[in-house]
N, CA, C and O of each residue as an XYZ file, in Angstrom:
512
protein
N     -26.783     71.335   -142.125
C     -28.273     72.661   -142.472
C     -29.993     71.852   -141.924
O     -30.177     70.864   -142.634
N     -30.478     71.935   -141.505
C     -31.504     71.732   -140.830
C     -32.417     70.961   -141.770
O     -32.779     71.207   -142.921
N     -32.699     69.899   -140.896
C     -34.197     68.670   -141.743
C     -35.437     69.223   -141.071
O     -36.465     68.671   -141.464
N     -35.565     69.925   -140.395
C     -36.931     70.221   -140.940
C     -37.400     71.183   -142.248
O     -36.610     71.894   -142.869
N     -39.172     71.035   -142.611
C     -39.398     71.437   -143.202
C     -40.012     72.671   -143.192
O     -40.993     72.529   -142.461
N     -39.966     74.138   -143.722
C     -39.740     75.242   -143.441
C     -41.629     75.143   -143.951
O     -42.069     74.516   -144.915
N     -42.447     75.986   -142.931
C     -43.843     75.710   -142.994
C     -44.592     77.470   -143.879
O     -44.529     78.628   -143.466
N     -45.394     76.744   -145.505
C     -45.727     77.994   -145.960
C     -46.159     79.423   -145.089
O     -47.156     78.974   -144.525
N     -46.091     80.362   -144.778
C     -47.112     81.154   -144.140
C     -48.898     80.630   -144.768
O     -49.489     80.144   -145.732
N     -49.090     81.163   -143.412
C     -50.777     80.847   -143.256
C     -51.475     81.919   -144.559
O     -50.565     82.717   -144.784
N     -52.720     82.281   -145.525
C     -52.415     83.230   -146.525
C     -53.670     84.103   -145.888
O     -54.624     83.680   -146.541
N     -54.075     84.878   -145.165
C     -54.712     85.715   -144.403
C     -56.275     85.467   -145.562
O     -56.235     84.973   -146.689
N     -57.168     85.836   -145.043
C     -58.788     85.367   -144.636
C     -59.666     85.930   -144.523
O     -59.740     86.567   -143.472
N     -61.017     86.054   -145.661
C     -62.137     86.167   -144.689
C     -62.466     86.573   -143.063
O     -62.969     87.411   -142.314
N     -61.709     85.187   -143.162
C     -62.045     84.836   -141.301
C     -60.519     84.429   -140.240
O     -60.533     83.581   -139.349
N     -59.459     85.164   -140.580
C     -57.996     85.321   -139.846
C     -57.794     86.425   -140.418
O     -58.289     87.217   -141.220
N     -56.528     86.164   -139.480
C     -55.240     87.752   -139.549
C     -54.829     86.707   -140.267
O     -54.602     86.075   -139.235
N     -54.478     85.828   -141.243
C     -53.263     85.946   -142.254
C     -52.230     84.700   -140.850
O     -52.509     83.959   -139.908
N     -50.875     85.246   -141.678
C     -49.486     84.323   -141.453
C     -49.933     85.227   -139.256
O     -50.638     86.039   -138.657
N     -49.016     84.371   -139.108
C     -48.532     84.503   -138.011
C     -47.084     85.065   -137.766
O     -46.628     84.078   -137.188
N     -46.349     85.698   -137.791
C     -45.394     86.770   -138.187
C     -44.506     86.451   -136.716
O     -43.368     86.208   -137.118
N     -44.514     86.338   -135.149
C     -44.577     86.187   -134.309
C     -43.567     84.344   -134.224
O     -42.456     83.936   -133.884
N     -44.295     84.031   -134.535
C     -43.774     82.322   -135.278
C     -43.285     82.382   -135.762
O     -42.224     81.970   -135.293
N     -43.091     82.982   -137.575
C     -42.102     83.539   -138.655
C     -40.734     83.647   -137.254
O     -39.973     82.684   -137.360
N     -40.512     84.199   -136.563
C     -40.311     85.616   -136.033
C     -38.835     84.763   -135.702
O     -37.768     84.804   -136.313
N     -39.303     83.834   -134.256
C     -39.173     82.795   -133.442
C     -38.730     81.457   -134.363
O     -37.834     80.917   -133.715
N     -38.906     80.894   -135.269
C     -38.429     79.964   -136.041
C     -37.017     80.677   -137.342
O     -36.310     79.794   -137.826
N     -36.815     81.653   -137.647
C     -36.503     82.986   -137.908
C     -34.989     83.012   -137.178
O     -34.077     82.865   -137.991
N     -34.665     83.139   -136.091
C     -34.489     82.574   -135.592
C     -33.424     81.186   -134.986
O     -32.246     81.179   -134.629
N     -34.061     80.517   -135.041
C     -33.559     79.089   -134.707
C     -33.145     79.230   -135.565
O     -32.491     78.195   -135.437
N     -32.621     79.834   -137.156
C     -31.264     79.298   -138.282
C     -30.001     80.483   -137.631
O     -29.973     81.587   -137.087
N     -28.698     79.020   -138.280
C     -27.210     79.177   -137.117
C     -27.789     80.245   -138.637
O     -28.744     80.139   -139.407
N     -26.426     81.419   -138.493
C     -26.127     82.254   -139.748
C     -25.524     82.201   -140.542
O     -25.281     83.110   -141.336
N     -24.928     80.615   -140.547
C     -24.100     80.621   -141.184
C     -24.786     79.069   -142.758
O     -24.134     78.232   -143.381
N     -26.367     79.437   -142.771
C     -27.189     78.878   -142.988
C     -27.837     79.676   -143.783
O     -28.180     79.558   -144.959
N     -28.015     80.804   -142.733
C     -29.160     81.955   -144.332
C     -27.549     82.357   -145.436
O     -27.163     82.231   -146.598
N     -27.084     82.870   -144.143
C     -25.570     82.633   -145.047
C     -25.291     81.804   -147.333
O     -25.307     82.227   -148.488
N     -25.019     80.014   -146.263
C     -24.724     79.666   -147.454
C     -25.645     79.064   -148.705
O     -25.359     78.628   -149.821
N     -27.316     79.318   -147.725
C     -28.894     79.863   -148.776
C     -28.544     80.139   -149.222
O     -28.014     79.304   -149.955
N     -28.267     81.403   -149.527
C     -27.757     82.658   -149.943
C     -27.327     82.924   -151.006
O     -27.919     83.417   -151.967
N     -25.546     82.403   -150.834
C     -24.872     81.776   -151.539
C     -25.541     80.959   -152.588
O     -26.003     81.195   -153.705
N     -25.388     79.571   -151.575
C     -26.464     78.118   -153.345
C     -27.160     79.175   -154.377
O     -26.642     79.357   -155.479
N     -29.030     80.264   -153.772
C     -29.563     80.442   -154.526
C     -28.314     81.888   -156.287
O     -28.138     81.904   -157.505
N     -27.888     82.754   -154.940
C     -27.046     83.123   -156.224
C     -26.339     82.392   -157.658
O     -26.266     82.717   -158.843
N     -25.859     81.187   -156.802
C     -25.120     80.457   -158.157
C     -25.850     80.125   -158.807
O     -25.746     80.524   -159.967
N     -26.913     79.288   -158.492
C     -27.388     78.425   -159.014
C     -28.090     80.062   -159.988
O     -27.731     80.264   -161.148
N     -29.002     80.969   -159.307
C     -29.608     82.129   -160.617
C     -28.414     81.946   -161.792
O     -28.736     81.758   -162.965
N     -26.275     82.054   -161.149
C     -25.789     82.808   -162.284
C     -25.672     81.371   -162.980
O     -25.667     81.109   -164.183
N     -25.624     80.927   -162.406
C     -25.406     79.522   -163.988
C     -26.561     79.128   -165.058
O     -26.628     79.018   -166.283
N     -27.396     78.980   -164.003
C     -28.666     79.733   -165.943
C     -28.744     80.905   -166.301
O     -29.336     81.082   -167.366
N     -28.383     81.713   -165.826
C     -27.640     83.087   -166.461
C     -26.352     83.603   -168.145
O     -26.153     84.407   -169.057
N     -25.675     81.800   -167.162
C     -25.222     81.829   -167.873
C     -25.168     80.842   -168.768
O     -24.052     80.367   -168.982
N     -26.134     80.385   -169.380
C     -27.092     78.908   -169.945
C     -26.229     77.953   -169.414
O     -26.341     76.776   -169.758
N     -25.652     78.198   -168.874
C     -24.726     76.484   -167.982
C     -25.521     75.510   -167.227
O     -24.891     74.628   -166.644
N     -27.644     75.528   -167.083
C     -28.020     74.777   -166.195
C     -29.294     74.002   -167.557
O     -29.850     74.726   -168.382
N     -29.425     73.100   -167.519
C     -29.750     72.370   -169.100
C     -31.438     72.925   -169.005
O     -32.507     72.893   -168.395
N     -30.507     73.540   -170.380
C     -31.866     74.106   -171.549
C     -32.231     75.527   -170.960
O     -33.240     76.226   -170.871
N     -30.763     75.605   -170.566
C     -30.875     76.873   -169.908
C     -30.507     78.140   -170.949
O     -30.882     79.296   -170.749
N     -29.563     77.629   -172.297
C     -29.291     78.272   -173.542
C     -30.330     79.668   -173.886
O     -29.949     80.736   -174.367
N     -32.178     79.182   -173.359
C     -32.873     80.022   -173.833
C     -32.572     81.074   -172.863
O     -32.767     82.173   -173.381
N     -31.903     81.211   -170.845
C     -32.555     82.177   -170.568
C     -31.333     82.620   -170.193
O     -31.200     83.155   -169.093
N     -29.654     82.370   -171.552
C     -28.316     83.066   -170.790
C     -28.759     84.363   -171.537
O     -29.207     84.677   -172.640
N     -28.228     85.238   -169.794
C     -28.510     86.365   -169.882
C     -27.296     87.408   -169.772
O     -27.547     88.599   -169.587
N     -26.330     87.069   -169.858
C     -24.221     88.227   -169.036
C     -24.992     88.889   -168.328
O     -24.829     88.827   -167.110
N     -26.208     89.836   -168.953
C     -25.947     90.734   -168.028
C     -26.299     90.825   -165.899
O     -25.787     91.290   -164.881
N     -27.770     89.832   -166.449
C     -27.705     89.803   -165.150
C     -26.872     88.782   -164.455
O     -27.081     88.665   -163.248
N     -26.078     88.118   -164.931
C     -25.110     87.298   -164.603
C     -23.905     87.672   -163.869
O     -23.452     87.078   -162.890
N     -23.463     88.638   -164.392
C     -22.801     89.681   -163.645
C     -22.855     90.730   -162.359
O     -21.879     91.369   -161.966
N     -24.300     90.791   -161.728
C     -25.107     90.944   -161.150
C     -24.944     90.070   -159.910
O     -24.447     90.101   -158.785
N     -25.409     89.533   -160.463
C     -25.461     87.938   -159.732
C     -23.928     87.588   -158.965
O     -23.568     87.984   -157.857
N     -22.797     86.301   -160.397
C     -21.784     87.003   -159.877
C     -21.408     88.461   -158.862
O     -20.357     88.001   -158.415
N     -21.472     89.333   -158.443
C     -20.777     90.650   -158.152
C     -21.726     90.505   -156.850
O     -21.299     91.388   -156.105
N     -22.336     90.132   -156.469
C     -23.040     90.155   -155.260
C     -23.097     89.271   -154.532
O     -23.250     89.523   -153.337
N     -22.940     87.127   -155.234
C     -22.577     86.595   -154.539
C     -20.909     87.019   -154.320
O     -20.566     86.976   -153.138
N     -20.224     87.274   -154.942
C     -19.083     87.511   -154.590
C     -18.091     88.343   -153.142
O     -17.040     88.047   -152.572
N     -19.135     89.518   -152.986
C     -19.567     90.504   -152.331
C     -19.591     89.534   -151.663
O     -18.472     89.023   -151.611
N     -20.536     88.863   -150.955
C     -21.731     87.941   -149.853
C     -19.832     87.019   -149.345
O     -19.246     87.123   -148.268
N     -19.427     86.302   -150.472
C     -19.070     85.532   -150.056
C     -17.390     86.435   -149.393
O     -16.801     85.920   -148.443
N     -16.891     87.621   -149.987
C     -16.025     87.656   -150.038
C     -15.660     88.807   -147.936
O     -14.672     89.156   -147.288
N     -17.038     88.891   -147.801
C     -17.607     90.150   -146.358
C     -17.631     88.697   -145.317
O     -16.976     88.844   -144.285
N     -18.327     87.303   -145.491
C     -18.882     87.101   -144.826
C     -18.293     85.461   -144.513
O     -18.747     84.515   -143.868
N     -16.564     85.765   -145.649
C     -16.104     84.403   -145.639
C     -14.969     83.995   -143.817
O     -14.575     82.954   -143.290
N     -14.895     85.028   -143.573
C     -14.073     85.219   -141.629
C     -14.857     84.367   -140.849
O     -14.356     83.568   -140.058
N     -16.634     84.549   -141.111
C     -17.710     84.218   -139.789
C     -18.099     83.556   -140.151
O     -18.696     83.126   -139.164
N     -18.515     82.518   -141.419
C     -18.596     81.342   -141.761
C     -17.288     80.461   -141.458
O     -17.520     79.252   -141.451
N     -16.190     80.766   -141.251
C     -15.188     79.071   -141.220
C     -14.684     79.282   -142.911
O     -15.266     80.140   -143.576
N     -13.809     78.623   -143.408
C     -12.926     77.325   -144.204
C     -13.611     76.386   -144.334
O     -13.754     75.838   -145.427
N     -14.215     75.970   -143.198
C     -15.382     74.618   -144.048
C     -16.747     75.302   -144.832
O     -17.872     74.861   -145.069
N     -16.409     75.947   -144.971
C     -17.981     76.090   -145.263
C     -17.529     77.902   -146.699
O     -18.353     78.426   -147.449
N     -15.794     78.371   -146.500
C     -15.836     79.418   -147.317
C     -15.101     78.985   -148.783
O     -14.955     79.492   -149.895
N     -14.700     77.629   -148.029
C     -13.942     77.231   -149.288
C     -14.470     77.117   -150.893
O     -14.208     77.649   -151.972
N     -15.743     75.677   -150.146
C     -16.672     75.395   -151.413
C     -17.299     76.712   -151.905
O     -17.359     76.778   -153.132
N     -17.627     77.436   -151.449
C     -18.172     78.721   -151.659
C     -17.374     78.980   -152.513
O     -17.537     78.563   -153.660
N     -16.178     79.834   -152.113
C     -14.944     80.598   -153.148
C     -15.336     79.680   -154.288
O     -16.286     79.864   -155.049
N     -14.655     78.874   -154.303
C     -14.689     77.566   -155.412
C     -15.700     77.564   -156.475
O     -15.465     77.296   -157.654
N     -16.683     77.835   -156.051
C     -18.245     77.848   -157.194
C     -18.251     78.726   -158.164
O     -18.390     78.662   -159.386
N     -17.942     80.186   -156.820
C     -18.195     81.697   -156.690
C     -16.972     81.694   -158.031
O     -17.388     82.162   -159.091
N     -15.380     81.144   -158.007
C     -14.297     81.143   -159.349
C     -14.922     80.504   -160.249
O     -15.652     81.237   -160.916
N     -14.934     79.234   -160.591
C     -15.619     78.707   -161.411
C     -17.150     79.384   -162.274
O     -17.616     78.894   -163.302
N     -17.617     80.381   -161.667
C     -18.618     80.919   -161.962
C     -18.329     82.347   -163.151
O     -19.069     82.725   -164.059
N     -17.146     82.833   -162.767
C     -16.828     83.662   -162.945
C     -15.871     83.510   -164.097
O     -15.935     84.288   -165.048
N     -15.023     82.579   -164.050
C     -14.210     82.039   -164.931
C     -15.511     81.740   -166.632
O     -15.570     81.965   -167.841
N     -16.200     81.180   -165.623
C     -18.043     80.508   -167.091
C     -17.818     82.049   -167.961
O     -17.523     82.299   -169.129
N     -18.139     82.974   -166.665
C     -18.322     84.381   -166.924
C     -17.534     84.443   -168.571
O     -18.079     84.354   -169.672
N     -15.529     84.696   -168.106
C     -15.450     84.941   -169.490
C     -15.649     84.637   -170.539
O     -15.873     85.407   -171.473
N     -15.579     82.828   -170.601
C     -15.923     82.020   -171.553
C     -16.881     82.278   -171.984
O     -17.016     81.588   -172.995
N     -18.250     83.302   -171.741
C     -19.789     82.768   -172.170
C     -18.512     84.340   -173.206
O     -18.288     84.411   -174.414
N     -18.048     85.186   -172.194
C     -17.765     87.117   -173.203
C     -17.552     86.698   -174.320
O     -17.233     85.550   -174.631
N     -17.786     87.993   -175.287
C     -17.159     87.674   -176.937
C     -16.574     88.575   -176.457
O     -15.390     88.256   -176.571
N     -16.653     89.892   -175.792
C     -15.329     90.734   -175.518
C     -15.511     90.639   -173.934
O     -16.540     90.895   -173.309
N     -14.525     90.298   -173.525
C     -13.823     89.687   -172.370
C     -13.055     91.057   -171.200
O     -12.080     91.745   -171.504
N     -13.472     91.102   -170.493
C     -12.814     91.726   -169.685
C     -11.301     92.329   -169.463
O     -10.353     91.591   -169.195
N     -11.209     93.428   -169.572
C     -10.070     93.507   -168.771
C     -10.506     92.557   -167.608
O     -11.568     92.258   -167.063
N      -8.602     92.077   -167.430
C      -8.164     91.542   -165.641
C      -8.497     92.809   -164.526
O      -8.308     94.012   -164.704
N      -8.875     92.347   -163.713
C     -10.417     92.482   -162.929
C     -11.026     94.124   -162.617
O     -11.058     95.037   -161.792
N     -11.392     93.752   -163.759
C     -12.771     94.010   -163.599
C     -14.229     93.354   -164.846
O     -15.122     93.665   -165.634
N     -13.314     92.010   -164.007
C     -14.804     91.118   -164.102
C     -15.918     90.670   -163.400
O     -15.565     90.928   -162.250
N     -16.823     90.264   -163.329
C     -17.397     90.053   -162.510
C     -17.194     90.345   -160.838
O     -16.115     90.364   -160.246
N     -17.862     90.454   -160.548
C     -17.237     90.347   -158.537
C     -15.179     90.620   -158.560
O     -14.701     90.353   -157.457
N     -14.531     90.894   -159.203
C     -13.307     91.240   -159.033
C     -12.499     92.158   -158.577
O     -11.271     92.188   -158.500
N     -13.365     92.954   -158.263
C     -13.542     93.955   -156.912
C     -13.799     93.854   -155.830
O     -14.127     94.718   -155.017
N     -13.622     92.390   -155.686
C     -13.828     91.906   -154.334
C     -12.770     91.238   -154.151
O     -11.784     91.591   -153.504
N     -13.015     89.809   -154.968
C     -11.897     88.724   -155.058
C     -10.721     88.711   -155.792
O     -10.197     87.654   -156.143
N     -10.168     90.031   -156.106
C      -8.674     90.444   -157.743
C      -8.804     89.771   -158.141
O      -9.291     88.657   -157.950
N      -8.205     90.509   -159.136
C      -7.883     89.201   -160.862
C      -7.936     88.510   -160.733
O      -7.474     87.833   -159.815
N      -8.767     88.152   -161.904
C      -8.889     86.628   -162.024
C      -8.187     85.201   -162.991
O      -8.943     84.699   -163.822
N      -6.712     84.590   -162.830
C      -6.231     84.576   -163.528
C      -6.303     82.478   -163.550
O      -5.740     81.822   -162.673
N      -7.268     81.686   -164.976
C      -6.958     81.341   -164.693
C      -7.007     79.818   -163.623
O      -5.965     79.354   -163.162
């Protein structure tokens, strides 16, 4: 991952045009695709964990419907990008995905049928 600190785009003011989109475009072009993919995956994992009530103090934020959507999106991303990012990056993403799927199963009052849980249409049925 990059050590560069991302710069906030400048806000438009009465005196100036606002953000420099040419600079922003060049900056994102310098970020390797694997870094963008893994960053998005980590954000999806974090949001799913919060919605599963797994984060500290997140019991008030538990929302299994939202968690299902996030886990399904994560499963699609991880499955589709696995060959592109390589096993070094894909393996931990798959592990995190499986952990979230298992946590969803445990949190559900009425468990999904095998193959019907979040993301299982991409990963296959989840077993233990």
